[in-house]
Steps between C-alpha positions, in 0.01 A plus 500: 500500500835660580373720772240378741204742497415679827151638560136403482252382239124547514357182357130435407482128594269299272274222642656157510836634606635471861698781640792260489446443127538869434811531711654204326411639158657840588805332640538305183472818295716737709717276710604563852302514815128553458219527769141633526280686752166347576399151378204466248329157466505338148139598441555863584622769263655845543783677653810315609803722607816313393844600625831419317853501641575707812147632501378165624629616839241787492184290451415510871419871455243422225352187645330682794322755279123492477356322211192551270308222339186439290340162543194299409356235737232250421261450790355164589802291383778412747839357385779360708731779379237776508574563131408357169802272491375300792267197533140577577398417855138624496250649263188673621306761294463842659308805382619813663421861423743788465375673814552182701863492389552867565354451848772250606803670333541751779580211742814453290635849487775608725701259717361144489619159590574240237575129523770419239372246237654154499655567165699806626876509567453565877685257725343299775759311711764560242306373198332692218130475501489427134733200552263369771201558275667290218517218756121537545555648859300780655653657808390777742618854391500804715313800381720795409415875488492660150377838391242555229547868406224498241241249376284596208225295332565520117238265357241237583406235241181330626460126432454187695856548596535873526837652393625797694777730378674732749802722524706520818804681643655308776813448709759245423430150606124525408354193336241610242362149455434496882344843487255378221409189699454689821262747325312199368474345839358823633234454231433142615693339215852415378703634206801449290702743273454467129720812426772685681701787369756710692477860381753681726779447763567828678526755227584251232214434253444210261434750234877558487593138494628290213401143417755219518503501123572865482787452751647232262461726196677790680782264615549352153519864363764600764237742649423341833637805678236715330220331679676447839466728791813611687537411867399854587185480292418162662532665840313821405260446790788554744624845602833588339790664672787639294854490637821674391786312340696518827234279658466257217784272601362487859166390361652239274666358819173506688619765755214656704410860428376776735142595425595867529256729322324223301131491592460121525257337740654239734493151364453616135705351217659743252687443173845668491630663183793730416485843344658370188244230421171409651517124486497316828831454688329351798183487717536642855248511788476758765573369846493780758750765397675273249428355158614143483566292197258219395602430148817619339512452116857614409 
């Protein structure tokens, strides 16, 4: 492409694709720099926010947003990866009633501690856990706080190995496979995920996402821009401040601005636009009585 695109794509990732696969495919279609916010495992489906061009520098403001998932866990069967792609470690039938499941869910609402799974990208002594797991190693991992904003039981399918479907809204860094196994442990069992779908990141919904195939079709037709979000749309969860043309050059040079009459809480990031156009020039953050540049796009 003659001009490198700049903005965001909402992609509905299919099962079997890694997040890296999606990024590589979009890079091959659109060219230029491509990145994503929030990894999805190959088994998982759903929303992946992909950034192109200069917008890759803005991914940090999306990665920290809360996320919503729907998941199905099979009780009684533990795997080494805590999902259906892993090797079975144990299998023990369990019959559990809906009211028993409901009774333990409240333990997992609010702030909880989670131990990252061995297949995660967390680092221990400089090494990724998943790399250690591939070598057959299991190491101690520190529990980390995460927040479960909501946890709703959607369906229970009774059998010798009961399947439980739940919906959750959680903070970034939450491992849904660990959540499912921890719930099973509270019921005296183990579990692994048989389905995981990400429905939302911040205010972005999978309902508005395109498949990788649809992205390819749009690119071939020269219509990629029609399904892309601008940088401003991608940062719509950030407060916008609009500056005059006289300040635009200062912002492009990363010069600090006085807070003045802007009502911005200390420590808050804001996107900066001009009166002429509302795309993002930069992202600034309030620091006392100043707004200081974090990312300058132009």
